[in-house]
C-alpha positions in Angstrom: 0.0 0.0 0.0 1.3 3.4 -0.9 2.4 5.7 1.9 0.5 9.0 2.3 2.3 12.1 1.0 1.9 15.8 1.7 3.8 19.0 1.5 6.2 17.9 4.2 7.2 14.9 2.1 8.9 17.3 -0.4 11.3 18.4 2.3 12.1 14.8 3.1 12.8 13.3 -0.3 13.1 16.0 -3.0 16.3 17.9 -3.9 15.5 21.4 -2.6 15.8 23.4 -5.9 12.3 24.8 -5.4 10.3 26.1 -2.4 6.8 25.0 -3.3 3.8 26.6 -1.7 2.0 25.0 1.3 -0.8 23.2 -0.6 -0.6 20.2 -3.0 -2.9 20.2 -6.0 -4.4 16.9 -6.8 -7.0 17.6 -9.6 -8.0 20.3 -12.0 -10.4 21.0 -14.8 -10.4 24.1 -17.0 -9.1 26.9 -14.8 -10.2 25.4 -11.4 -7.7 23.5 -9.3 -8.3 21.4 -6.1 -5.8 20.6 -3.4 -5.5 17.6 -1.0 -7.8 19.4 1.5 -10.5 19.9 -1.1 -9.9 23.6 -1.4 -10.6 25.2 -4.8 -8.3 27.7 -6.6 -8.8 29.8 -9.7 -5.7 29.4 -11.8 -4.3 32.7 -13.2 -0.8 31.1 -13.3 -1.2 28.5 -16.0 1.7 26.4 -14.8 4.0 29.3 -15.7 2.4 29.9 -19.1 2.2 26.2 -19.8 -1.5 25.3 -19.5 -2.5 27.1 -22.6 -5.9 25.4 -22.9 -6.5 24.9 -19.2 -6.4 21.6 -17.3 -7.6 18.3 -18.7 -9.1 19.8 -21.9 -11.3 17.0 -23.4 -9.7 17.2 -26.9 -6.2 17.0 -25.4 -7.1 14.2 -23.1 -8.6 12.3 -26.0 -5.4 12.8 -28.1 -3.3 11.5 -25.2 -5.4 8.5 -24.4 -5.8 7.5 -28.1 -2.1 7.7 -28.6 -1.4 5.8 -25.4 -3.2 2.8 -26.8 -1.1 2.9 -30.0 2.6 3.9 -29.5 4.5 5.5 -26.6 8.1 5.5 -27.7 10.2 4.2 -30.6 13.6 5.9 -30.5 15.2 8.2 -32.9 16.3 5.5 -35.2 12.8 5.7 -36.6 10.2 8.5 -37.0 6.6 8.4 -36.1 3.3 9.8 -37.3 2.4 12.2 -34.5 5.9 13.9 -34.9 5.5 14.2 -38.7 2.0 15.6 -38.4 3.0 18.2 -35.7 6.0 19.3 -37.8 3.8 19.7 -40.9 1.4 21.8 -38.8 4.1 24.1 -37.5 5.7 24.5 -40.9 2.3 25.3 -42.4 1.6 27.9 -39.8 5.0 29.7 -39.5 7.9 31.1 -41.4 9.8 27.8 -40.7 10.6 25.0 -43.1 12.1 22.5 -40.7 11.5 21.5 -37.1 13.6 19.9 -34.4 11.7 18.4 -31.4 13.1 18.1 -27.9 11.7 18.1 -24.4 11.9 21.6 -23.0 12.5 25.3 -23.7 16.1 25.0 -22.4 16.8 22.1 -24.9 15.2 24.1 -27.7 17.4 27.1 -26.9 20.5 24.8 -26.5 19.8 23.5 -30.0 19.3 27.0 -31.5 22.6 28.2 -30.0 24.5 25.1 -31.1 23.0 25.4 -34.6 24.1 29.1 -34.8 27.7 28.2 -33.9 27.6 25.2 -36.2 26.5 27.3 -39.2 29.3 29.7 -38.5 31.9 26.9 -38.3 30.7 25.2 -41.4 30.8 28.4 -43.4 34.2 29.5 -42.1 35.9 26.0 -41.8 38.3 27.0 -39.0 41.4 25.0 -38.3 40.8 21.8 -36.3 40.5 22.5 -32.6 39.9 26.2 -33.0 36.5 28.0 -32.9 35.3 30.0 -35.8 36.1 33.7 -35.8 32.3 34.3 -36.0 31.3 32.6 -32.8 30.1 35.3 -30.4 26.5 35.3 -29.1 24.8 38.6 -28.2 22.1 38.3 -25.5 20.4 40.8 -23.1 20.4 41.6 -19.5 17.6 40.1 -17.4 16.9 37.5 -20.1 16.2 33.9 -19.3 16.8 31.0 -21.7 17.0 27.9 -19.6 19.1 26.0 -17.0 21.6 24.1 -19.0 25.2 25.4 -18.6 25.1 27.0 -22.1 21.6 28.6 -21.8 22.1 29.8 -18.2 25.3 31.5 -19.4 23.5 33.1 -22.3 20.7 34.2 -20.0 21.3 37.7 -18.6 20.8 37.0 -14.9 24.1 36.2 -13.1 22.2 34.7 -10.1 21.4 31.6 -12.2 25.0 31.0 -13.3 26.9 31.8 -10.0 28.8 28.8 -8.7 28.8 26.8 -12.0 32.0 28.2 -13.5 34.0 28.2 -15.7 31.1 29.2 -18.0 31.1 29.0 -21.8 32.7 32.0 -23.4 32.0 34.1 -26.4 28.8 35.6 -24.9 28.1 39.4 -24.7 25.2 40.9 -22.7 23.8 44.4 -23.5 20.8 46.2 -22.0 17.3 45.0 -23.2 15.5 47.3 -25.5 18.7 49.4 -26.1 19.1 49.3 -29.8 22.2 51.5 -29.9 24.0 49.2 -27.4 23.0 46.2 -29.5 24.2 47.7 -32.7 27.6 48.3 -31.1 27.8 44.7 -29.8 26.8 43.0 -33.1 30.0 42.7 -35.2 31.6 40.5 -37.8 32.4 38.1 -34.9 28.7 37.7 -34.0 27.1 34.4 -35.0 23.8 35.0 -33.4 21.6 37.3 -31.4 19.1 35.7 -29.1 16.1 37.7 -27.6 12.8 37.2 -26.0 10.0 39.2 -27.7 8.7 39.5 -24.1 11.1 38.9 -21.2 9.2 36.5 -18.9 11.4 35.8 -15.9 13.0 39.2 -16.3 9.8 41.0 -15.3 7.4 40.6 -18.2 9.0 43.3 -20.3 8.0 43.5 -24.0 10.6 44.4 -26.6 9.6 47.3 -28.7 8.9 46.8 -32.3 11.6 49.3 -33.2 14.1 47.4 -31.1 13.3 44.0 -32.8 13.3 45.5 -36.2 16.7 47.1 -35.5 18.1 43.7 -34.4 16.8 42.1 -37.6 18.5 44.8 -39.7 21.8 44.6 -37.8 21.9 40.8 -38.0 21.2 40.8 -41.7 23.9 43.5 -42.3 26.5 41.5 -40.3 25.6 38.0 -41.4 24.4 36.9 -37.9 21.4 34.8 -37.1 18.5 36.2 -35.2 17.0 33.8 -32.6 13.6 34.5 -31.0 13.1 32.7 -27.7 9.3 32.3 -27.8 9.2 29.6 -25.1 6.9 31.8 -23.0 5.5 34.2 -25.6 4.5 31.5 -28.1 1.6 29.1 -28.6 -1.0 31.8 -28.9 -0.2 33.7 -25.7 0.1 37.1 -27.3 -3.0 36.7 -29.5 -1.1 35.5 -32.5 0.3 32.0 -32.8 3.8 33.4 -32.2 4.7 36.9 -31.1 6.9 37.6 -34.1 3.8 37.7 -36.3 2.2 40.4 -34.1 5.5 42.3 -34.1 6.2 42.0 -37.8 9.8 40.8 -37.4 10.8 37.3 -38.7 13.7 35.5 -37.0 16.0 32.9 -38.5 15.4 30.5 -35.7 12.5 30.3 -33.2 12.2 28.2 -30.1 9.0 27.0 -28.5 8.0 24.9 -25.5 5.7 25.6 -22.4 2.3 26.2 -24.0 3.1 24.1 -27.0 2.4 20.9 -25.0 -0.3 22.4 -22.8 1.3 20.6 -19.8 3.0 17.7 -21.5 6.8 18.2 -21.8 7.8 19.1 -25.4 10.1 21.7 -27.0 10.7 22.7 -30.6 13.3 24.6 -32.6 12.0 26.0 -35.9 14.2 27.2 -38.7 14.8 27.2 -42.5 15.9 24.4 -44.8 19.2 26.2 -45.5 20.1 26.5 -41.8 18.7 23.0 -40.9 21.1 21.3 -43.3 24.0 22.2 -40.9 22.5 19.8 -38.4 23.2 16.7 -40.4 23.0 13.1 -39.1 24.7 12.8 -35.7 25.5 16.5 -35.2 22.8 16.9 -32.6 20.1 14.7 -31.0 17.8 13.7 -28.2 16.4 10.4 -26.9 12.8 11.6 -26.2 12.5 14.5 -28.7 9.6 13.8 -31.1 8.0 11.3 -28.6 4.7 10.1 -30.0 2.7 10.9 -26.8 4.1 14.5 -26.6 3.6 15.2 -30.3 0.0 13.9 -30.3 -0.8 16.1 -27.3 1.0 19.1 -28.8 -0.9 18.7 -32.1 -4.2 18.8 -30.3 -3.1 21.9 -28.3 -1.8 23.6 -31.5 -5.1 23.0 -33.3 -7.0 24.7 -30.4 -4.7 27.7 -29.8 -4.2 28.4 -33.6 -8.0 28.6 -34.2 -9.1 32.2 -35.1 -11.7 32.1 -32.3 -9.1 31.2 -29.7 -6.8 34.0 -30.8 -9.6 36.5 -30.9 -10.6 35.3 -27.4 -7.1 36.1 -26.1 -7.6 39.8 -27.1 -10.9 39.9 -25.2 -9.4 38.3 -22.1 -6.4 40.6 -22.3 -8.7 43.6 -22.2 -10.7 42.1 -19.3 -7.5 41.5 -17.3 -6.1 45.0 -17.9 -9.5 46.6 -17.1 -9.7 44.7 -13.8 -6.1 45.4 -12.8 -6.4 49.1 -13.6 -9.6 49.3 -11.6 -8.0 47.6 -8.6 -4.9 49.7 -8.8 -7.0 52.9 -8.8 -8.3 51.7 -5.4 -5.1 50.3 -3.8 -2.2 52.1 -5.6 -0.1 49.0 -5.3 1.3 48.8 -8.9 3.6 51.3 -10.6 3.0 49.7 -14.0 0.9 47.1 -15.6 2.5 45.8 -18.8 2.7 42.8 -21.2 1.1 41.5 -24.3 -1.9 39.2 -24.7 -2.2 36.9 -21.6 1.3 37.4 -20.4 0.9 40.3 -18.0 3.2 41.8 -15.4 2.3 44.2 -12.6 5.3 46.0 -11.0 4.9 46.8 -7.4 5.0 50.5 -6.4 7.9 51.7 -4.3 6.2 51.1 -0.8 5.7 47.4 -1.7 8.9 46.6 -3.6 10.4 43.2 -2.8 7.1 41.8 -1.5 5.8 40.0 -4.6 6.1 36.6 -2.9 4.0 37.9 0.0 1.2 38.9 -2.3 1.4 35.5 -4.1 1.0 33.8 -0.7 -1.9 35.9 0.3 -3.7 35.4 -3.0 -3.4 31.6 -2.6 -5.0 31.9 0.8 -7.9 33.6 -1.0 -8.1 30.8 -3.5 -6.2 32.4 -6.4 -3.0 31.1 -8.1 -0.8 33.8 -9.5 3.0 34.0 -10.4 5.9 36.3 -9.6 8.6 37.4 -12.0 11.3 38.5 -9.6 10.7 40.1 -6.2 8.9 43.1 -7.6 6.5 41.8 -10.2 3.2 39.8 -10.1 2.8 37.8 -13.2 -0.4 36.5 -14.8 -0.3 33.8 -17.5 -3.7 32.1 -17.4 -5.3 29.6 -19.9 -6.0 31.2 -23.2 -9.5 29.9 -23.0 -10.2 30.7 -19.4 -14.0 31.3 -19.0 -14.8 34.9 -18.5 -16.8 33.9 -15.4 -13.6 32.6 -13.9 -11.8 35.8 -14.8 -14.5 37.8 -12.9 -14.4 35.4 -9.9 -10.6 35.4 -9.9 -10.4 39.2 -9.6 -12.9 39.2 -6.8 -10.4 37.0 -4.9 -7.5 39.1 -6.0 -9.3 42.2 -4.6 -9.5 40.5 -1.2 -5.9 39.6 -1.4 -4.8 43.2 -2.3 -6.9 44.6 0.6 -5.1 42.3 3.0 -1.7 42.8 1.4 -1.9 46.6 1.6 -3.2 46.6 5.2 -0.4 44.5 6.6 3.1 45.8 7.6 5.8 44.4 5.4 7.2 42.2 8.2 3.8 40.5 8.6 2.6 40.3 5.0 3.8 36.7 4.4 
């Protein structure tokens, strides 16, 4: 008989890389979650922008269970039908001509960065054992691209790379949204520029259209590749399938994960045929990438989020979130800025409340609402793209109670 588990079990048996909240979810449907005690929560967090179509969506459950009765895994010595269908669908709906499947956003970014350096090496053909002259990667402060040693080095937040040195070299960081600084950094030694159209972990900061267009022009002028990390901004979250469409700037490589699988682990790197040929047989790989279960689920999710009705619904929900947040802020004066795009929204705490985002998250949970933070000063919302409007309204009633409690408590007692 299985031993009972609870939140204390985490502290006993799990490596402490996370500090999970005090309750343990056990079931969910749509945008409603229940914990071990039977308490219900409205989900404005979306599993960190993952649960794009909510929890246990019937079409996604059907795709998973039907595939589970057919084929789970076959290895990369063979291909499979769900992977082929998902790749066809992504190619048909984007600028891309080729797709590489993996298991996460970090793996997708790792593949993109490796591809960029491989392209430069193939074109230059440096002497054996030496890097290509064009090998530098330009990235941006406060960016986040994953937790592998390469991606955490490219990410612009030193707190994630401290203690893991020596780190990979040839990486330059410049301020986000500073086009002049980026232009100075992009040279004939640059093989790639990687940027999030919306910085997620960095505080939900959208890149300006002018900034991204300037990056595109600079990359083209210097022969560098432009990589868009759309792990968090993709899969319909901004109201277009990928943010690059809404912004009118086309990258050379795009990475996707999170919402693409709707909760089932999958990542993808999208690129052109010309660039893809540099990843020939044996150059890069993955055991589980293109797994039939993951691809069947992702195809069902993609069909839902790419539907015009879903994308139009994102715009309506975006307006409802902003209206509710501005209304609450007029009452409580707790946020200095509400920003974002689509259903990726960040609320920066005003000066009297800075550093207390985790406190507000904890209080919101006590009122039955799940939200996110993006650093110590930003509350982040990334709900399901199809969250019922009734749940939006009910969720903000709970958030209003949380804000009233939060603003009434001294900082030392808020948590």
